[in-house]
Steps between C-alpha positions, in 0.01 A plus 500: 500500500686173485438197720787586736354847573161338549642238737671770708174693534308186588763412760421831672129421475548152648702647785230756582205261492658159573311347211644308207357457154531165332689471171185531286394817685850641464490449121151654469589799720817560298306497172253753638760729659801473266426830322566702817843665505732331754555807718128579499419138592735503799371837623143376454563187706669699778214752515240222508686329785495826697131569432316168498462234765409228251653337195421710191341363185645549152238771453618680816859497373400625154294786648772603743769482230308757293508743794869433566582544131307829483677626812834410344430704186359791699820510707707518179286785369535679834878463488508633145280794597725587793826446308714817477473530121663842514842334523466416132411858410719699739762244593422512874229375729 
């Protein structure tokens, strides 16, 4: 994810917990979290805000992002499994 995607996710986090990180923290958190896909990061932050009453740590975000990422791929597999593939064979659904 780029810094703009990260900043948008952190803005949501700040809004939920009314806590700011200083510039050094922001840089460190970005370095630790930058490998998360932007859509997964945003979904992770939103789910954490709904579930936790306290500011998450980097570790909390990394753990939750793995679950969100797995759920994302499972939903794609489910959609593929339920896709009417017969339209390619028979021409109709």
